Structures are given as C-alpha cells and as structure tokens.
C-alpha positions, -999 to 999 in steps of 0.1 A, spaced: 489 -20 35 463 -16 55 445 10 46 450 -1 9 428 -31 19 401 -13 37 395 13 18 394 -16 -12 365 -37 7 348 1 14 345 -1 -22 333 -29 -26 308 -28 2 296 3 -23 291 -10 -52 276 -36 -39 246 -17 -23 252 5 -49 241 -24 -76 221 -47 -52 199 -21 -40 179 -10 -68 176 -49 -80 156 -54 -45 139 -29 -51 124 -43 -83 114 -73 -63 81 -49 -49 68 -39 -78 31 -53 -70 27 -27 -46 27 9 -57 4 38 -49 -29 37 -71 -28 76 -94 -42 99 -89 -66 83 -59 -97 107 -59 -107 95 -90 -102 62 -92 -129 68 -66 -158 81 -86 -147 58 -116 -151 30 -89 -184 41 -81 -193 50 -111 -196 15 -122 -220 1 -91 -181 -16 -73 -171 -14 -36 -138 -2 -33 -113 -8 -1 -82 19 4 -50 13 22 -35 45 41 -3 34 34 35 53 34 68 39 19 85 50 52 66 28 78 71 -2 86 39 -18 92 31 -6 58 61 -28 47 49 -53 67 12 -54 45 25 -50 16 21 -91 7 -8 -95 24 -26 -60 6 -12 -73 -25 -24 -112 -25 -57 -96 -14 -57 -82 -41 -52 -104 -67 -77 -121 -61 -105 -99 -54 -92 -66 -79 -116 -84 -101 -144 -77 -83 -135 -40 -56 -115 -14 -63 -84 -14 -45 -68 19 -38 -33 26 -24 -25 55 -8 2 66 -2 5 95 29 35 113 14 23 113 -23 -5 118 -45 -25 101 -12 -26 131 11 -54 153 3 -75 121 1 -62 106 35 -72 145 53 -109 142 37 -111 112 58 -101 123 85 -71 94 84 -46 95 117 -25 68 112 -10 43 88 -14 16 73 -52 23 81 -79 3 56 -113 19 43 -140 -1 29 -167 21 11 -202 4 -6 -212 0 -43 -234 31 -31 -201 49 -19 -212 46 18 -184 39 48 -195 8 57 -175 -3 88 -149 22 110 -115 26 99 -86 4 111 -57 8 109 -25 -17 120 -11 -43 108 -42 -65 107 -44 -105 101 -53 -117 63 -77 -138 76 -99 -100 92 -98 -81 62 -102 -114 38 -140 -117 59 -144 -72 58 -143 -82 17 -162 -102 21 -189 -79 33 -183 -57 7 -195 -80 -18 
C-alpha cells in the first residue's frame, strides 16, 4: 500500500515538473541572445548607433539575476542604443573571445564611432550605474 502511494506521488511530482518548467521558462522570453552579434554590431555602427553589449550565459546565476535589469534598460533605451545580448555558450562565444571577456556577466559600451567607452565591467551591477553609463553613450 505504501509502495503504491509513493509511486503515485513520484509520478504526480514528475508530471507537475514536466508541465511547470516549460511554463516558467516561457515567462522569461524577454531576454534572448542576439543572433549573429557581430553582424548586429556592424549594422548598428552603419546607422551611427551606440552599442551596449552584455556577455552572459543561461547557466550563470549572476547573469540570471541581471536579466530583469537588462530587459528594463533595453525597453527604456532600445530605440537609441543597440542592445547586443551575446550568449557565451552559443553565438556570442567568438565575440567574447575577440573582446577578451574573461568573466560573465560582462558589459561593453561602444560609441557610435565603434570605440569602446570606459573599461569592460563584470558582475552584478545596480541598474542606476548601468543607466548612467548608457546615458554617457548618448
């Protein structure tokens, strides 16, 4: 009797997880990596648009913590600044290597002339600090 109850509970829990996890992931669709980040950088520079690049990975807890902050800034400044979200586990790997990114999350600010502004920043950063740096690009 106990064995049947345990089996039923395990199956029920497995079903809850199988159904619940995709639903949780679908809520976080505001933050997806940029496809062809190098190409997007070139397009932004052709339009004389400053660029904010975030190097991240989905497996990184600090990157996950920054997702809502970056998404909010992207909504606020996305029309004026090109946001490149470079996933270092996929298409952003080569760009990260080219820019000598050693830690994630890392942030790079590039002016409309293609020159890096300031130094490469890494780690969890408060929204107000990132916002000040974004304003400097404008």
